C-alpha positions, 0 to 999 in steps of 0.5 A, a space after each residue: 305389093 311392096 308399094 301397097 305395104 308402104 302405103 298401108 304403113 304410112 296410113 297407119 302412122 298417120 292414123 296414130 298421129 291423128 289419134 294421139 293429137 285427139 286423145 293424147 298420149 296418156 289416154 292412149 297409154 290407158 287404152 293400151 293398158 286396158 287393152 292389154 289387161 283385156 287381152 290377158 284376161 281373155 287369154 287366161 279365160 281362153 286357156 281355162 276354157 281350152 283346158 276345160 274343153 280338153 277335159 270335156 273332150 277326154 270325158 267324152 272320149 271316156 264315155 264313148 269308150 265306156 259306151 263301146 265297152 258296154 255295147 261290146 259286153 251287151 253283144 257278148 251277153 246276147 251271144 252267150 244267151 243265144 248259146 245258152 238257149 242252144 245248149 238248153 235246147 240240146 240238153 232237152 233233146 238229149 233228155 228226150 232221146 234218153 227218155 225214148 231210149 229208156 222206154 225202148 230198153 224197158 219195152 225190150 226188157 218186158 218183151 224179153 220177160 214175156 219171151 222167157 215166160 213163153 219159152 219156160 212155158 213151152 219148155 215145161 210143156 215139152 218136158 211134160 210131154 217127154 215125161 209122158 212118152 217115157 212113162 208110156 214107153 214100157 207099156 208100149 214095148 210090152 203090149 205093142 212090141 214097140 221100141 222107142 229110141 232117142 235120136 239126133 235133134 231130140 227126136 224120138 224114133 218109134 219102131 214096131 215089130 210083130 206086125 207082119 206075121 210072115 216076118 215078125 222082126 220086120 220094122 215099121 217105124 216113124 220119127 216124132 219131134 216137138 216143133 217150136 209151137 210145142 206140137 207133135 210133128 212126124 218127120 218121117 214114116 217107113 213105110 209111108 202112110 197116107 193117113 199120117 197127117 190126119 193122125 198128127 192133126 188129131 193128136 194135136 187137138 186131143 193130146 191123146 198120145 196113146 191113141 195116136 201111137 195105137 192108130 199108127 200101129 193099126 195103120 201099119 198092120 192094115 198096110 201089111 195085110 194088103 
């Protein structure tokens, strides 16, 4: 309160009056000068330390900033390393896929070569059989009254005449082809013969085509006499 302030000021005046009476004005002035000197020194030191503290604070902030940047760079490096690992893994998977694809292509090439060889071998066998048939054609025509015609789908039609004495021009015929396995196959027979399947199987086993044709002619002749 205002009374308390007045009372405090009065007490302070009394204190300085007593202090002056005890130590004297000169000592008090020296004490004040010393006090002011100490206060100035403290002020200078305070400013110096305050400046140093500010510099240290700046240094700490800088260190924290560098630490944060290092941490960020470390995180990025870690992320990049993970990404690199993922890319390497993907590359390895692609290499494996390419290797599998290359192996598959090689297998297909080898299989194609084998198929070509098989086809070539079958084609050669077919050509040889066709050649043998052509070579036998003239002989069959002269001795057995046989006419051979090439019809659709690379089939050969065998027409026998001079079998039925009552009607020498009456045709007895069968159609022959070579199937995918390279075997002889009778596709039609007129008039039909019950033994045609047996003759077909036998010529596949013996490859004796002349005997095959002769047996069919004989079967036609036997049929005409019934």
